[in-house]
N, C-alpha and C positions, 0 to 999 in steps of 0.2 A: 458750134461750144468743140474742143478739141478732146483727147483719148488723154485720161485721166493714169497718174505713173499709177503702172500694180495692173489696170486695166490691159484686158488681152482681144486682140487685134487680130485677127485669121492666121497672119504669120507669128502669131506667140506675146508676150507678154513683155509690159514694158518698165524696166527698173533703171532709175537714178540713184546712185551712190552716192553715198552723204559725202567723198570729197568733192565728188560735180557740184553741188548745192557751197561747198566749201569755197571751191575756186569761183565760182557767180559772184556769194557774196564777198571774197577777198576784191575782186576789178569794180565789185559796186562802193566799196570798201572807199578805196583810189580814187573815188571821183570827187568826193564829198574835201570841200577845202575845208581843215582847221585839222586835217588827223596827219601826225607828224610820217606814221607808219604802225605797221599789227605787231605786237609784242609775239617775240617768238616762244616756246617753252621750251624747254631742256631737250624735249625727242625732239623739237622740229632743229634744233641747232646741231644737233650731234647729226640727224639723213644729211644738213645740209653741208659739213664736215666731211663724210664721208663721199660728197657727189652725189647727193639724191634730192634734186630740187623742189623743196617744198614750202611754197609759197605762205601756202592754206594751211600746212596743218597747224598753225596754233587755231585755228580756228573750231570751235569744238560742233561737231551737225551733232544732233541723237531726232532718228526720229524711232516715234511708235506705232512701229507694223499693228494695232488693233485697231486704230482709230487716226492714221493717217496724220497725229499729231508731231511738228519739227520745231524745236526748239533751236536757236543757234546760238551761240558766245561767242561775242569775239574782245579780246583783248587792247586796245590800244596806248597809243603816246599820243596826245594831241601834243597842239603845237603853242608854243606859250604863246599867250596873249589872245587866245581866242575862249569861248564862252564854252565851259565843256560839255555842262544839260544840252546847250543850243547844239552842238557839234552831233556827241552821240542821238539824238534826236532826229538827227540828217541822216546819221549809217544808218537806224533801224529804217526811213521811209524809203532810203537808196536801195538797201538792201532788200527790204521786202518790194518791192518793184521791178529791180532784176529778179527776185527769185522767181515774182509770180509771170511777169514777161517769162521765161525764159523755161519754165517749167511747169505752168495751171496749177501748181504747190503756194499753197497760203501757211508761211511759218504761223504758229502760232505767237510764240517767245522768240524774241531777239533781244540778246542782253549785253550791255555792252560795261563791258570793266574795264575802268580807265587805270591804265598800269603805271603811268606813267606821263611828263609833260619837259619838252624840250624845244631848243630853238630850232 
């Protein structure tokens, strides 16, 4: 069993920033067939225009520090011709596995918001 996030080692505490979890979710989402892209919000688009690349910026990660609950919200655009509920379920499974593998944290909820369909 590894060291959990927030536990202290002999050198100090280990904290995993929400941006790290968002990046893991972003990369895992890109591996799922049927995902066209992650739909960027206005904030992410503005940061990209200013030269601050935030591919995972549209993914919202919330951590409850009291009980270690993690909620990840992913806005998706699905490729036309794919079954939307099936793609969304595969994204949830892939993101959960990737976060657990990389951090030993288990997301409580992975919410998928379908923002559109495109070719």
